[in-house]
N, C-alpha and C positions, 0 to 999 in steps of 0.2 A: 163596591157598595160603600155608602156613607151612612153614618148614624148621627142624629141631631137630638138634643135634649134640652128641656127647660123645666124649671120647678117653680111652683108658687108656694109661699110659706108664710107663717106667722113669725114675725121678728119681735122679740121682747128682750128685756134685760133684767138682770138681778144684780144687786150690790153684794160683792164678796170682798172682804178685807178692804173696805173703803174704795173699791174699784167697780166701775160699771162694766159688767160683762154681757155682751150680746149673745143671745141664743136664737136658734132657728128651728122651727118645727114645720116640716114639709106637709102640705095638704093636697098637693097635686103634682104629678110627674107626667109630662108629655114627652114621648119619644117617637121618632119617625126614622125609618130606613129608606134610603133612596138608591137608585142606581147612580152611576157616575155622571149622568146627564140631569140629575135632580128629579127624576120621575119617582113619585112615591110608590114604594113597594109594600110597606106595611106600617101600621100605626099602633101605638100603645098609649092609652090614656087612663091613668090610675088616680083615684082619690084616696087619700090617706087620712085615717082618723087620728087626730092629735092625742097624745097621751098626757102631755103636761097642760096645755091650754085647751081644755076639753070643749069649751064654748068658743066658737069662732067670733072674733071681734067684728063689730058692725063695719068698721073702716075696711076690713079685709073683704067682707061681703060686697061692699060698695065698689071696691077696686077690682075684684076678680069675678064677681057674680056667684061665687061659691057660697052656698048657704049651709046652715047647720043641718037642714033637712037633707041636702045632697050628701053631706058627709055621713050622717046617720044612716041613710039608706044605701049609699054606694061605697062608702069608705071602707078600706081594709087596714089592717095593722101595718106599720112601717116595715117590719121585717118581711111580711108576706109581699109587700110592694117591691122591696129590693129583690126578693127571690124571683118575682115575675119579671122584673126589669132584667135581671141576669139571664133568665131563660130567653127573653125577647132578643137581647143583644147577642146571644150565642157567642161566637168567637170574634166579635168585633174588637178591634185593637184601639180605635180612636173614636171619641164622641166629640162633636162640635157643639158648643154652647155659646150664648151671648152673655158672658159673665162667668162667675166662679161657682157654677152649680156643683162642681166636685167638692168644693169646700163646704157648701151648704149641706150636701149629703153627709159628708164626714162629721160635720158639727152636729147634725141631727143624730147620727149614730152614737156619738159620744154622749149627747144629752140623755138619750134613753138607754144607754149602756147596751146597745145592740150587739149581738154576737154574729149576725149575718152582715157580711160586707159585700160591696160591689165588686164584680169581677175585676181582674187586673187590666184596667182600661185607662188609656191616657186621655185626659180631657184637653181639648184645644179651645181656648177662649177666642172667639172671632172678634171681640170688641177692639183690640188694638189695630187689627187689620181694617176694620170698618172705619175707625177714626182716621187712619192713614188715607184710606180711599176717599173719604169725604172731607179730608183736610181739616180735621177738627181736633182740638186738644181736649175737648170735653166729652164726657160719656154721651153716646148717641143711643137714645131709647129705641126699642123695637118699633114703637108707634111713629118715631121719626123716620124709620126706614121707608115707610109708606109715603110720607110727605116728600122726602128727598128724591124718591124714584117715581113718584106719581102712580103708585100702586092703588088701584081701586078694588076693594073687596069688602066683605062683611066680617072679616076676622076681627076678633076682640082682643085688645091688648090685655095683658095680665090673665090670660087664660092659657095655661101651659101649652096645650096642643095647638092652639091658634098661633101662639108666639113662635112655635117651631115651624109651622107652615109658612109664616111670614119670613122667618130667617131663611128658609129654603128658597122662597120666591126671590128674596133679595140677592142671595148668592147666585141664583140662576141668571138673573138680569145682569148682575155685575160680570159674571163669567162671559156672557154673550158680548158684553162691551169690551172684553179683553182683560178685565181685572180678575185674574185667576188667584184664588186663595191657595197658598202653598203652606204646608206645615211649618216651614222655616220662617214665615213672615212674622 
């Protein structure tokens, strides 16, 4: 079984001791478990109510489609979200993500001084492997996965659960072509 995760977040900064410090507050977590052939077995889609940036910026709504109304109606506290994610993941040892979602989660934990932590799971960032596969030195966005592989679907970029579905579709296509993702890549 494989686990895949993506987050959507509000990024903001504060000036501390004349230094610009970036902060991340997660507003959505999407996670999917698949079998070894990338068949989806179960999904988790969580909206999180931000504690620091209580009002969602317009630019984030335009990018993600996540509105204040969605967060007010469906959002849960970060710690409850991590608790649900831990339950969903169970005894998973590795999570695949396209980026450093592990660092975003840890940064969010520090920001709100959370006592609940994510299970002891290794995150594996597929981006270096994707760049190697597509022979690119630059970051390849999830929306570019569709273009590069000719994937036609209605999945929306910057929607965590859709980004995870697209990541899975991409890996499935690449595996069929013989480009197998190995943890040592």
